[in-house]
N, C-alpha and C positions, 0 to 999 in steps of 0.2 A: 160445532156441528156443520156449521155452513161451509166449512171445507171439505166435509164429506159430500154434500151436494154438488159442489163445484168440480170436485174429482170425478164424481159419477157423469156429469156432464161430460168432462174431458175423455173419460174411458168410453162412452158411448160413441163419441166421434171417432175415436181410435179404432174401436170394433167395427164401426161402419166402413172404414177403409179397409181394415183387415180383411173383413169377410165379403167385401164387395157388394154390400147391401145397407140399407138404412137401418138402423138400429136406433130406436127412439124411448126405449125405456131400459133400466137397469133393475138389478134383482139386490137388494140391500139387506145384509145380514148384520145384524148388532148383538155382540156377545155380552151379555150382562152378567157373567160368572164373577166378576170382581167389583161388582157395584154393591155399595153399602145401603142401608135403610133410606138415608138422606138422598142418595142418588136417585132412589125409586120415585120419589116423589117429584123431584125437580127436574132433571133430565129428560126423561121420556115425554112429559107434558109440553116442556119447551121445545123440544125436538119436532113433536107432531104438530104443533102450532106452527112453527116456521116452515115445515113441510107443506102442510095444508095450505098456508096463505101464499107460498111463493112458488113451489114446485108441485103442484097438485098430481100432475100426470108424469112425473119423473120416474117414478119407480112401478114396476109391474107388480111385486110383491115385496113387503118389508117384513122380514122375520128377526123377532127378538128371541134369542135362544139364551138357555142356561138360565132362565129367569126364576127368581125365588116365589115361593108361595104367596108373599106378600105383593110382589109386582104382579102375579097372576091375578089376584084379589082385586087390587087397586085398577087394574086395566078395565074392569066392568064399570067402574065409575068413569074413568078417562073416555072410555069408548063411546058413552052416551053423550057427550059433549062434542063428537066428530061428525062428519057428514057420512053418510052411508058407503059412498066409495071408499073413503079413507079406511074406515072401519073394515070394510071387507078385504082390503089390500094388507092389513096387518095380521101377522100370526104371531103368536106368543107361545113359547114351548119351554118346558122345564129341562130336563136332562137329555144327554146324547141318544139315550134308546128312543126318545120320541122323535128328535128332529135328524137324525143321520139317515135312517131309511128314506124319508121325505126329501133330503137335502139332494140325495143321489139322483132322484127322479129328475131334477132341475141341472144339476152340476155335475160334471165328470169328476171323479176323484182325481184325475191327472190336473184338474185346475185348482184344486184346494191344498191348503198346507196340512201337513201330517196332523197337527192338533185337531183338526176337524174331521179327519178320517180320509185325507186325501194323500197324495204322493210327492207333493212339492215341499 
């Protein structure tokens, strides 16, 4: 997961050059459609601890999409252990009907892969 954070830092630097303005935060989208029950308990909490402890202001928002009902329920417990700023940054959503319309408010379909409703 640390590679995701390092890649985000590199991407924001490259975007700063591309758009000729400083970009200091990224928008992270994690697709949980292929995660098993065991992944739900280990990976998200480890990832969030790593993020909160080392990169607290790296992301503008973090979306976990295609979450199972179990993940949505367990998040209420995990969220209680987070800072308010981290908790407000995270958005968990179940299926595409929930996240696609919201996603297009932030990211153009031209910037997204086809599997997420984009044109790339």
